[in-house]
N, C-alpha and C positions, 0 to 999 in steps of 0.2 A: 503494499500500499504506500509506505514512505517513497519507495523507488519510483512508484508512477507518480506521486505528488511532485518529487524533484524534477522528473523529466517534464511534468506539465508546465513547471514553473519556468523552466528553460525555454520552453516553446513559446510560452506568453510573453516572455522577456524579448525574444528574437523577434515576435510579431510586432511588439510595441516599438521597438527599435528601428525594425525595417519600415514600418509605417511613416515614423518620423524622418527617416532618411530620404524616404521616396517625397515626402512632402516638401521638405527643404531643398531637394534637387530642383524643384520647380524655380527657385529664386538663389541662384549660385551665390549671389552677394550677401546673403543671409542665411547660410546653410546650418547654423547653430554649431558648427565644429565638427560635422560629420564626416567621416571618410570610411571606405570599405575596400575589401580585396577578396578575390576568389582564387584559388590555386587547383589545379588539376595536374595529375601524372601519370602515365601509363606506360608499361614496359611489358614486352611479350618475347618469348623465346621459342622456337620449334626446331625440330630435326632431332639430333640425338637426345637432346632433353627438352621438356616443355615446361614453361613456367609463364604465369601472367600475374601482374602487380598493378593494382589501382590504388590511388589515394587522392583525396579531395578535401579542400579547406575552404571554410568561409568565415570571414572576420569583419566586424563592424565595430567602429570606435567614434567617441564623441568626447571633445574636450573643450570647453570655453570657459568663461569667468565662473559659472556655476558648478558645472558637471564634468566629472570624468568617468566615462561609462565604456564597457567593453563587451563584447559578445563574440563567441567563436563557436564552430561545430566542425568536427573532423571526422572522416571515414577512412578506413584502411581494409583492403581485402586482397588476399594473395592465394594463387594456385599453384601447385608445383607437381611435378612427376616424382613419384616415390615408389621404392621397392619394398614390397610387404609379403607376407605369408599368408594365403588364405587359409579358410577352414580345412581344407584338404592338405595342407601342408605344402602346396605348390608356391613358388616364387613368382609373382606377377608384377607388372608395372601399372600403377594407378594414379590418376590425375586427382589429386585431394586439395581441399582447401587447408591452407597452412597459418593464414591470418585473417581474422574478422573482428575489426574493433571499430567502435564509433563512440565518440564522446562529444560533449558540449558544456559550455559554461558561460556565464553572465556575471557581471559586476557592475555595480551602481555606486558611484563615488559623488559625495556631496561636498564641496570645497569650503573649507572654513577660511582659507586665504589664498593667495597665488600659489602656494606651495604645499599645503597640508589639507587633508580631506578625510572624511569618514566614510567607509567602504563596506558594503555588502555584497558577498559573493556567493555564487552557487556552482556546483560542478557535477556532472554525472558521466560515468563510464562503462560501457559494456566491451568485454573483452573475451571472445571463446577460447583464446589460448594464453591469456595471461596469467599472472600469480593470483589475480583475483577475478571471478567472472563477472562481478559488477561493483561498482563502489559510488557513494554519493556523499557529498560533503555541503553543508551551508555554514556561512562564517560571518562575523562581524568584526571589523578592525578599523586601524588607522594608516593613512598612507600619506607619503611625504615625496615631493619631487625635489631630489637633491640637486639636481643639475639640468639646466635647459638652456641651450643656445643654437647657434645657427647649424651646428654640426653634431651636438651631443644632447643626449637625454638620457637620465637616470632616475628612477623612481622606485620607492620601496614600499611594501604593505605587509603589516603584520596585525595578527589578532587570533581570539579563540573561535573554535568551529565545533561542530557536531559531525561525525562521520559514521555512515554504515556501510559495511561491505560484506560480499560473501567470498571467501575462499575458492580456488578452482576446484572442481570435482576430482577425485582420486580413483584411478582403477586399481583394484587388487585381484589377485588370483588365489582363489579358494578352491582346493581339490581339482585344479586344472580349468576351472572357470571364471572368468574375468566378471568381476562385480564392480558396477558403478556406484561410487559412494558419494552422495551429496553432503557438502559441507555446511555446518549451521551458519546463519548470519552473525556477523559481529558487530558491535558498535563501541564507540569510545569518544571522548573529548580529545580534541588535537589542538595544536597550535599551528595556524596557517602563516606561511611566510612567502612573499613573492618579491622577486628583484627582476627589474626590466631595464635593459641598456640598449641604446640605439645611437649608431655613429654612421655618419654621412661620410665615406672615404672620398668621394668625387661626386660631380654632378649627378651622375648616372649610377653609382654603386653604393649600395647601404649595406651595413651589417647590423643584425639584432641578435640578441640573446636573453632568453627568459628563464629564471630559475623558479620553480615551484616547489615548497616543502609543506608537507602535512604530516607533523609529528605527534605521535600518540604513544601511550605506554604499551600497547599491543604491537604497533606497526609503524614504521616512519616511510612515508611515500617521497621520492625525490623525483622531479621530472625536469631536465634541461632541454631547451630547444634553441638551436644557434642556426641562423641562415644568413646567407650573402645573396643578395639580389642585385641584378645588372639590368638596367632599363635599357629596352630596345625603342620604345615609343614612350609618349607621355602615360598611356594606359598599359603597356604591356612590357613584362620583365620576365628574365629567367632567374629561377630562384634554386640554389643547393643547400638543402637542410640536413642537420644531423641532430638527431633526439636520442636521450638517454632516459631510461625509466628505471627506478631501482626501488625494491621493497625490501625492508631490513629483516622481516620475518615472513618466510614462505614455508609451504609443506613440503616433506621430503620429496626429491625428484623433481621439483621446480626451481628453476634459475632465478636468481635475486634480480638480475640485470638484463633489461632488453634494449637494442638499439635499433634504429631505423635512419636509413639516408636515403633522401629523395631528391629528384631533379624534376622541377615543376615549372609550368608556365603560369604567371600571375598576371591576373587582370584588375586594376585598380579603378575604383570609381568614387 
C-alpha cells in the first residue's frame, strides 16, 4: 500500500511539474526558471553473441527566487544471450532479460534566502536484479547552495527520512528442488544526504556529478552519477555517463555494488 502511495505521489508531482513547464513555455520571457532534458540510449549486438540494452531518462528542474524543484524518471532494460542447463540436463543458449529497473523521484525546495532552502523529497525504485526488489523513501531536510557562478554550481541537502524496502528474493535448493523465497519488507529511519556539482568546461561541454546517500541502521545506500555532455546544437548533445550503486548490507550471493556505463543522446527543452 505504501509502495503504491509513493509511486502515486511521484506521478502526481511529475504531472504538476510538466503542466507548469508547458504553461510557461508559451511565454519564454517568463518561464519561471523551468528547464528539462530527455536522454535515450540503445545498443544491440548480433552474430556470435546477442545482446540488447535500452536506457531512458527524463528530468525537469525549476529554480527561481522562491523555488528549487527537481523531478526525474529513469528506466533500464537489458537482454543478453546466456548459456544455461535445461531441465533435461542439456546445455542451451537462451536470450534472457538481465536488467530491468525503473525509478523516479521528486524534490520540492522552498528558498529561505538566495542560498538556503527547505526541501521535501521522495524516491521510488523497482529493480528485478538488484540487491533490493523495491525501495521507497520520503524525507524532509535543509539545502544550501554553496557555490554558483558562470561555470560552477555546488549544492548540498541533508535531513531525516523514512524508508521501506524489500530485499531481493532468494533461490534455495532443497532435495534437488529450487525453492523461491520471498523476503520480508524492511523499514527504518534514515539520514538522507545529496551533493550535486556542475562544471561548464567550455561553451559546449559540461560535467555533472551527483552523490546520494540514504544511511540507516540496517542498510546504507549510496549512488553516484557522473556525466560528461558535449553539445552538438542548442538542443541536442551526446552524453557519457557512469553510475555506481552500493548497498552496505545484502543477502548472501548478492553483490553490494552495481555499475552502469551509458552513452546517450540528450534533448534539452
